[in-house]
Structure formats: C-alpha cells, structure tokens
C-alpha positions in Angstrom: 32.1 31.3 -7.9 30.5 28.1 -9.1 33.9 26.7 -10.1 35.3 27.6 -6.7 32.4 25.8 -5.1 32.9 22.7 -7.3 36.6 22.6 -6.6 36.2 22.9 -2.9 33.6 20.1 -2.9 36.1 18.0 -4.9 38.5 18.6 -2.1 35.8 17.4 0.4 35.1 20.8 1.9 31.6 21.4 3.2 30.3 24.3 1.1 27.4 26.6 1.8 26.8 28.7 -1.3 24.6 31.8 -0.9 23.9 33.2 -4.4 23.1 36.9 -4.8 21.8 37.4 -1.2 19.9 40.5 -0.2 21.1 42.4 2.9 19.2 40.3 5.4 20.2 37.0 3.9 23.8 38.1 3.6 23.9 39.1 7.3 22.4 35.6 8.2 25.1 34.0 6.0 27.8 35.9 7.9 26.4 34.8 11.2 26.1 31.2 10.0 29.8 31.4 8.9 30.7 32.7 12.4 28.9 29.7 13.9 31.0 27.3 11.7 34.2 29.1 12.7 33.2 28.8 16.3 32.5 25.0 16.1 35.1 23.8 13.6 38.6 22.8 14.2 39.2 22.8 10.4 40.2 25.7 8.3 37.3 27.9 7.2 37.0 29.9 4.0 34.7 32.9 3.3 34.5 34.1 -0.3 32.6 37.1 -1.5 32.4 37.9 -5.2 30.2 40.9 -5.8 30.3 44.7 -5.6 31.7 46.7 -2.7 32.2 50.4 -2.0 34.4 52.5 0.3 33.1 55.7 1.7 35.0 57.9 4.1 37.4 55.0 4.9 34.7 52.4 5.6 34.3 49.4 3.4 30.9 47.9 2.5 29.6 44.8 0.7 26.7 45.6 -1.7 24.0 43.0 -1.4 21.8 42.0 -4.4 18.9 44.3 -3.2 21.1 47.4 -2.8 19.8 50.5 -4.5 20.8 54.2 -4.2 18.5 57.1 -4.4 18.6 59.5 -7.3 19.9 62.5 -5.4 21.7 63.2 -2.1 22.1 66.7 -0.7 25.5 65.8 1.0 28.1 63.0 1.0 27.1 62.3 4.6 23.5 61.6 3.6 24.8 59.2 0.9 27.0 57.5 3.6 24.0 57.1 5.9 22.0 55.5 3.1 24.9 53.1 2.3 25.2 52.2 6.0 21.5 51.3 6.1 21.3 49.3 2.9 24.7 47.7 2.5 26.6 45.3 4.8 29.7 46.8 6.5 32.9 44.8 6.4 33.2 45.6 10.1 30.0 43.4 10.6 31.9 40.4 9.2 35.0 41.2 11.2 33.0 41.7 14.5 31.2 38.4 14.0 34.5 36.5 13.6 36.2 38.4 16.5 33.3 37.3 18.8 34.0 33.6 18.3 37.7 33.2 17.3 39.1 33.1 20.8 36.9 30.2 21.9 38.8 26.9 22.4 36.7 25.1 19.7 37.1 27.8 17.1 38.9 27.3 13.8 42.5 28.5 14.0 42.5 29.2 10.3 40.0 31.5 8.6 40.6 32.6 5.0 38.7 35.5 3.5 38.6 36.0 -0.3 37.0 39.3 -1.1 36.6 40.0 -4.8 34.8 43.3 -4.7 34.7 45.7 -7.6 34.8 49.1 -5.9 33.9 51.5 -8.6 31.3 53.6 -10.4 28.0 53.4 -8.4 26.1 56.5 -9.6 24.8 59.0 -7.1 23.7 62.6 -7.1 25.0 64.9 -4.4 23.7 68.4 -4.7 23.1 69.2 -8.4 26.2 67.4 -9.7 26.1 63.8 -10.8 29.1 62.0 -9.5 30.2 58.4 -8.8 31.2 57.2 -5.3 34.8 56.8 -6.6 34.9 60.5 -7.5 34.4 61.8 -4.0 37.6 63.4 -2.6 39.6 60.6 -1.0 43.2 59.7 -0.6 42.7 56.8 -3.0 41.0 53.5 -2.2 42.2 52.3 1.1 43.1 48.6 1.5 40.9 46.6 3.8 42.7 46.0 7.0 41.7 43.0 9.1 43.3 41.4 12.1 45.4 38.6 10.7 48.1 36.2 11.7 50.3 34.9 8.9 52.3 31.7 9.4 55.0 30.9 6.8 
C-alpha cells in the first residue's frame, strides 16, 4: 500500500493513508472519504488492502482490532459477532450513496478492494471450522452500483 500511496502522491493526488485502523477509526476514515467525495470535483480513490469475509451473502472488512470468540453455538451467532466487530461493505456503500448525487460530488469514485476472504478460524457447536467452510454457493462477488464509461 505504501507504494500505491507514493505513486499517487507523485501524480499529485491528495492521499490520506490510514494504516491498520481499528473498527472505529476505519468507520471514521470511510466517513471522511465520503466527505471528500461530496466536496471534490476530481476523481476519488478508495483502496482497502486487508482481510475481509463473506457470511450469508454479506461482505465485511476486518479491521485491525477484529477478533472472534473461541466457540459459537450457531452460524447466526457467528454472523452477529462479525456484524458487531467488523465493518460491513454496505456501510461504505451507504456513505457514498448519501453524497454522490449532490452537485459538488465527485463524478468518478474508484474502489480498490484487495481482501483475502479465507480461513478465519471459528468454532460452531463442537466442530472446528473456518468461515469459508460454511455451506455457501461459493464466494459471491461484491456488487456495487457502478457506471462504466468506455
């Protein structure tokens, strides 16, 4: 990420680098990014390089202070814990949706999400499993509202 930051600064982009944020700092960084999108007529770039997880079709960013418990009785209890401790992709999406239709908002927002979505250990019942081993139809792609201009 440092090389991306350096390269963007060489191109004279204003860069706000938030390194290994906890949940609260990450949410504040998202809100600050939405403020930039709202007030900037330039293109805006959001990059996230860290771990993520998908549970029951929902996507989550895992902040630096994210920890799971040793044991969960059900997958729904695991999901509830992830919702409380992680940052939902929908949080980022809603922050941007709230500002993008304003006249002063950036017309181009780019999101680079490099999230490893694998192997976060959890215990459900008496069987040790990983999040990726829960019955799913495969990892679902992140769907965001986009407009592509060629």
